[in-house]
Every structure is written in C-alpha cells, then in structure tokens.
C-alpha positions, 0 to 999 in steps of 0.5 A: 785208133788214129784218124789216119786209119779211117781212110782207104778201103778199111774205112767202115761207116757202120752207124747211123750216128754218134752217141757219145756217154750214151749207153742205151744202144749199147744195152740194147744191142746186148740184150738182143745179142748183137756185138758193136761194129768195132772194138772202138768208141763210137764217137771216135769210129765216126770221125774223120782224119780231119777230126770233124764229125761227118755228117750223116749223108756223107757217112752212107756213102755208096759201097764203091766209093767206099773202096775209093782210096784217097787219090781219087782213083778206084781201086780193084777189090782184089784178094789182097785187100779182102783178106785184109778185111776179113782179118780186120773183121776176125779181129773186131769180133775177137775183141767184142766177144771177149768184153761182151756180157750176156743179157738176161734173155740170153742166160735164160736161153743157155739155162733152159738149154743145159738143163734140158740136155742134161735131162734127156742125157741122163734119161738116155743113159739110164734107160740104156743102162737098163737094157744094156747087152751085145747081140749076137751080131755085135760079137762078130766084130769082136772075133775080128779084134781077136784076130787083129791082136793075134797078129792074123789081120783085120780078118774072121778067121785066119787064113781067110781075108774076108771082111765080115764087119759093115763098119770099118770105122767101128772096127778100129774104134773098138780096136783102138780102146781095147788096145788101151784100156787092155780091157775085155772086148765085151765090155770095151764095145759096150762103153764105147757104144754106150758113150757115143749114143749118149754124147750124141744127143747133147751134141746134137741139140747143141748144133740146133740151138745154134741154128736157132741163135737168132731166134733168140727173143722171138719176133718181137725181141723182147720175149725170154725164150725157153729151149726145149727138147723135142726131137731129142725126146722122140729118139729116146723114147723109142725102145729100140733107140735104147736098145742098141744105144749098146748092143755092141753095133754101130748105131751109136758111132753112127748117131754120134757122127751125124750129130758132130756132122750137124754141128759143124755144119751149123758152124760153118754156116753161121761164118761168113762167106770168105771167112775160110781165108783166114787160118782158123777158118780154113782149118774148121772148113777142112776138119768138116770136109775130114769128118764128112768124108768119114762117112762110107767108113761109118757106115756105106749108105751114109756116104749119101749124108757126107757127100751132100755135105761136102757138095754143099761146101765145095759149091760154096763161096771157096778159092780153089786151093780151098776146094782141092784141100777140101776134096784132098782131106775128105777123101785121103782116108776113105779112098785109101781104104777103099784101096786096101779093101779092094786089094786085100779083100778084093770086093768094092763093099764089106762082105755083109753087103754082098751077103744081104745084096744091098742094092737089092729092091724089096719094097713090101717088105720095107713098109712092112718094117716101116710100120712095126717101128712106127705102129706099136709107139704111134710114131707118127703121132711125135712126126706129125707134131715136130712137122708142125713145129717146124713150120711154125719156126719157119713162119717166125723165121720169115715174121723176124726178117721182117722184123729189123732186128739186128743179127746175133753176136759173132754169127756174121752170116746168121741171116739167110740173106745176102746183101747188096744189089739184085745181080744182073750177070750170069756171074752174079748170079752163080755167086749169089747161089753159091753164098747161099749154100753157106747158110743155115736155110741150105744146111737144114734142107741138106740134112733133111734131104740126106736123112730122106734118101737113106730113110727110103734106101732102107725101105727099098732094101727091105728093113732089117730082121731086127725091130727098127735097128736100120731106121734109127740112124735116119730118123735121128737125121731127120729129127736134127734140126728139130732136137730144140725148139724155141718157145718165146714168152713176151715180157713187154706190150701183151696188154697192148697187142690185145687192146681193141677200144679206139681210144687205146688204138688212138694212144698207140699211134701217139706213142708210136710217133713219139717213140719209135724205138719202142716198136723194136723194143716190144712196144714198152709203153708207160702201162706195160712198164715195170712200177717205179721205172721210166718206161723210156729209159735205155730205149732207142728213140728217133734222136738216138737211132739204133745202128744198123735198123734205119727210122724208116724201118722201124714198123707202127704200132699195129704191125709191133702188136700184131708180131706180139699176138703172133708171137704169143699164140705161137709160142702157146702153140709150141710149148703144147706141142712140146707137152703133147710130145712128153706126155707121148713118151712117157706112154709109149716108152716101155712098150713091147712088142707083141710076142716078143721073145716068143714068136719070130711072126711071118714078117721074120722081124724081131725084137733082137734083145728081148728074144735073147733075153727071153731065151737065155732067162739073162735080162743083160747078156753081154759076155760071149760067156753069157751065150753059152746058155743060148740053145746048142751053145755049151753042146758046141763048145765040148764037141770043139774041146772033142775034135779040135786037133782031128779037123773036119765039120760040126753042124747043128742037129735039130735038137738043142743039146747035139752038134753032128760030126763029120771028119776029114779023111784019114788021108788028110795031112795034119797041118790040113785039119781045121775044125769048121763050125757050120751055124747062123749065129755067127757072133755067139759061135765065133766068140766061144770057139778058138781063133783056130777053128773056122767058123762060117755061116749059111748066109754069108757074113763071113763066108763068101761062098754063101754070100755070093749065092742068088738072094731067096725072093720069099726069105726071111729078111737079113736072112734070104740067103741059105747055103745048103749044108752039102757045099761046106762039107765038099769045100771043108774036105770031109767025108762026103759018104754014109754012114758018117754023113749026117741022115739029113745030108744027101750023098749026091748034091755033096757030089755035085757040090764038089763039081761045082766048087772047080768052077773057073770063076769060082775057083778064082774067088777063092784063090783072091782071099785064100793064101799069102797076101803078096804084091801080084795078089794084090794088084790081081784083087784090085782088078778083079774086085769089080767083077767079083762085087757082082758074081753070083753062084746057083745055090743048087749044086746041080744048077751051078754045074749047068751055069759053068757048063761043067760035067754032071757027075754019075748018081751015086743013088740013082732016082 
C-alpha cells in the first residue's frame, strides 16, 4: 500500500517499533492467539508519507491528534469516519484470520474440546436412547397434530378452540417434521427431541469454550490448556436429564434454545462495540434478537431468559435504527402469535397455564421438589464443585488482566475493559456503562441471573409431579458458563518459580534485567529451555519489544514466578474438581428413586418414566398402542367402538377393566351425538381415540371448564384441580337420572351443575371457544381474553350457583 494511505483519520500506530526481517514477535503472537494489527508488513506499517521512519515518540501521539487531517484542523469523529474505520478493521481481521496458522497450544485446546464434546454427547445419546420413551403428557401434543393434519385447526378436540400444549414452538416444530417425513407421529417426536437434546450439549460447550478463548495458555501465556467438560457432565449424569431427552415433551427444545442463545450472546460480546454497523455484524445481532424473541413460544417462563438477553442487546452501543430493528425482529413472531392466541383461544396464556395456575404460589412444595431432585443424586456436591471452579476462573481472569498479554485473535472485545480516558461527563459514564454490557462478563452475569430467576419461579410454583422435569432447564442454564473448564499446564518457568535459594533469586533478577521478554513468555531461562536450543531464540527482548506491551508493564521475576505458582496450583485444583465430578457422575448415573414406579408417596412426585415402565411391563413405551397395556385403556377402546355412534359419556370405574357408559337422551339429534371420554391420563386416552370422539380431563389441560376452577391448596402438585364428574355429565347433556347414572354420582349435584352452567360469565367463556370462528368472534375474544385469563368458578356446583346469584334448583332427593 502507498504512503498516502497513512494520512488522515485512517492512520494507525499500533506498534511501538519496527522489526524488518524479524519473525520472532510474529511467532510469539501466534502462540498467544493474537493477530497482527494489519495485513501490511510491519516496516511498511510504520513508514509515513515522506518515506522516512517515524520516531517512536511521534508514533504514539494522542488520539485527538490521530484524528487530525493534513490541513491541521480537527475533524469531528462523525459516523462516516467511524464506519470507515470499522470496515477497515473488519477487512484487516478477515485477511489476518485467513492467513494465520494455529499454534500448538491452540491445537491442544481445540483437540481437548473436541474429544470432550464428542465423548459427552455420545454418552448422553446412548443413555437417552436406552431410556427412550414417550410420556403420557408427550402424547397430548400429538393429538393436536392429528387435528392439524385433519383440517380441524390447532385444537385438541374438533370444534373447541383450546390450546392444550404449553410450548407453541414444540407443537409446530413437530408438525413441520411430521409433514416433511410423513412418519409416525410418536417416532417423529422421539427423534426430534433426541436430536435437539444431544445437540444442545456440544453447542453449549462451544459457547463456553469461546467465552474462555482469551485464557488459552493460562496466566503466564506459556502453558497448554485443556478444555474439560464439567457442567456438561453434571447435567447428563442426572437420570431425569436422560429420561426427558426423549419423552415427547419440550425439554430438548428448551435446552437447545438456551444453548444456541448462549453461543449467540458470547459471540455478540466478542464483537467490538459498533461492529453492528457492518452488514455481517448487523445480521448477527438481528438474528440474536430473533432467537431471544422466541423464548415465550418455547416455554412461557423462558421469556425471562430471552427478555434479559434482549435488554442487554438493546442497551448496548447501537444506533437507534438498529435498536428499532432489534425490537421489531424480536417481537414479530411472539407478538403476532399472542394476538392470534387472544383472538382464537380467548386467553393470554396456553390453557395448561390456567389449569395449573402458573401464577400461583406453593413454596413448601417447591422446596420438597428441590430436595426430591438434589437428594437422591447428592447433586449439591457437583454444584459446589462447579461454584469453586467458577471462583478459580474468576481469579485466573483477574490475574490475566493484570498480565500484559495481547488479546486473542479476532476477539476485539475479549477484554472486559474499555480503553480511553476515564469518563468525566454524565454522557461519558452512560456510554461506558453501555459498552460494559457488550462484554463476556455482562453476558455471563445476565445468563446466571436469568437461570436463577427461572429456578426460583419453579420453586414458588411448587415444581411438578414429574421427578426433576421442570428444574432441568434452569439447571442447564445455570451450568452454561461452566460447561467446560480450562486446566492449563505450564511448560516453562516451573522449576524457577519454586526456587527458594538467594542465589537463584539473584540469578532470576539478573535474567529479568537482561531479558524482559522472558517474563512475558513464561520465564524461559537457560535451565528450563529444551536441550540443544537457544533459550533466547524467538523471545522478544527490550530491543525487540512485543507490540501492544510497553516495556514498563513487563513483570519482574518474582511477579512472574508467583503467577506461575498460582497457575500451577489452580490447575491442580481444577483437575481435582474435574476428576471428582467424573467419579460422582459414575456413581449416581444409574441411581433409582426408592419405590419408583410402585408408590407415588405423599409428595405427589413420581419418576414418571419408571412408573409407566413398571405398570406396563414395557422398558421403552413409545407409541400410543404401547399404552394399551396400561390399566383401563383396552377397555376404553372397546367401549368407544361400541358407543361411538350413539354418543354419551364414558367415565372410568374403580376397577381396571370397566367403564361406565352414560347415554344421551333419545331426543338428541344425530348431529349432536358426540361421545365424550372423561379421564385424567389425557395423552394415552386421546391418542387411542378417534378424532370425532371428544376427550376431556378432570384437571383441565384440554377442558376449560375444569381449568377455570380454583386450585386445591392441599392437592397433588400438577393435579390440584379436580372437577367433579357431575359437571361433565351436565355439560355433555347426558341422562342425569338413575338407573342410567352410575351409583357413585349424585343426581342433585348433576342438576345443580346444569343450573351453574347458565352463569352468564361461564356461558361467555364457552361461546369464546365453541362455534364458528368469525371476525366478530375474533374481535370479541381479543377484548375478553384479559378477563377470561383470571376467571375462576367454584368446583362445587352449589357454591357456584351462589357465586353467580342464580336460583337453587329443588332437590330430587331431599336430605
């Protein structure tokens, strides 16, 4: 390049000296994962327009003079100038990255990471496949898919607009792959869940490895760093993680989404402030916003994680045009679907969120659920080990910032400090805080905060009835910064660092005065140099200073030795933590809960997979047909075949081989004769029933009438809404009198339920999801959805009549 390119605002003075023909600094920089400042040769980089070499003091002029053009007038640093600089830096980084060769230390780190990621993912895949199954709740979403393919819309029962699935993204992801593959729905759900679960592990590990990239080589910069899996091992070792890697539920999607978000955030934090002005940087930031915006569609509570990520990006240095773009891209899908949900389903949240009172509070049950997960596997031990590893990594990062080592290649924002003078004005302070948000430290704090909030939310909610299930995702999120840990093995200066004799100390001091580069490169003395080599070869000296490291910042021998000792001690401790975690994982990975599959217990929490395996005698129940071996299911199928055309209500009896059939009145028109099955196990029931058979449950996952009842304070978690059977008899229009009515049902209660169903608010709720969906109905649902979300009825029909101010019917059987 010509000398004219060195004038004006594009002039750079990143080096402190000129080294024509000397490749030692280049070798040193490559070993430290750093890129040269420009693709031009060093001797040309330092030559001004007159062709004469500029003195060092002139090269290091202040930044305000750096921006002064040839006419002597100070040019404002406008957006055009900054954009030109960003484009120039991007071109330089690309050119350098294309021609850079990786050093041996980087290959060691990459190799250890690849081996660890492949090993952990393989073990996870094998363990998940051995435990493959589809849960009863995992079959629920498949009923919605059947209705979608049949043209009935995204509903559970034809003619009723009820959103029975909590994860919208999971529903349509399965629909897409079922449409593409034309495969059996159960196996589509199984494979999609398995692939997403397994893929989440190496993706999360890669994000953490990028987070640790500037720590390759350790504090002294001369070691070989192994990236060993820690958090990944902790997660896959917990048996519920492998249970719900398949199951047909959305756990795999949740951790996959979180892993990708983590990678995107780390990558964003590594980009220089203002890099979003480039086309590639803007596209990457907008995709990050889009992915974070998917959070409420993946799981409603994950909106906390996505929201914190979006706030971080929005408040970081961005142009207002980009901020508007971030908001639009993040909101387009969730807001659009929310409007559709309100107008179609007449609710603000999925129906299961109403059924389970997602805003409720059961702290005591939540801590019971926590103990149920942590106790059997001594999970507190690896959590403590992970915390200790995190503290050691913070100490190492602090020591590294104190060490004068260049930043890794391509990571222009890898150091969590901003250059320049200390801010003096309020605007400068705000700008500094904004820049601090786009750093690895801020991203790590944000993801830990988000994971902790979701974790506490589930404790407040009371957890779930499935062992470990709802705490898996927040546990995974909290482990993200520790998915891998760095263990650095020093290769130079170890012997010198542990010398204690005065003679050795004097020798070290003398060597430091003769060769300051030794301190930077890890203290390669004559005693520590490989045999047959020159210890000073390839090491920057005071005559050939390292670019970006002033000689005054080079540590003395005692400082260097102390850092080496700390690094070695830290590496030994980190290795010990990793070995302990591996031993723990080997001991607990096959732990089985006491009485699993036999007794649910007072807590109401059950090992769901083992419960069904035990009760059906099938190690891997996957299809709906497999669940015909569950008590009552085959009898239900037989009763449906017998009464489907007549219509009525099927109610489970107290034995395992019989159902009670309650017919419709003879006067019921044929087009109104629908058979209703009323049973708690909604998945296996609905998937073994035809689509023209209506399936509803006592808890209200697919039955709004039950969902809008009050939560039982002492009910089993996840099943603390139980609608009396008399309600469904009355609502279905079945014969309400004996001898047709089963003996355990009360005629007076059925009659009271018939009256209670005439409550105006309840009728409005039924009208919102029944009948034809018109434009007028859409507008009405939009308005009413806010009230319906919190609408509750009394589960006792007599009390509901009093609540609505209705007239109590005369009793058939006086007390």
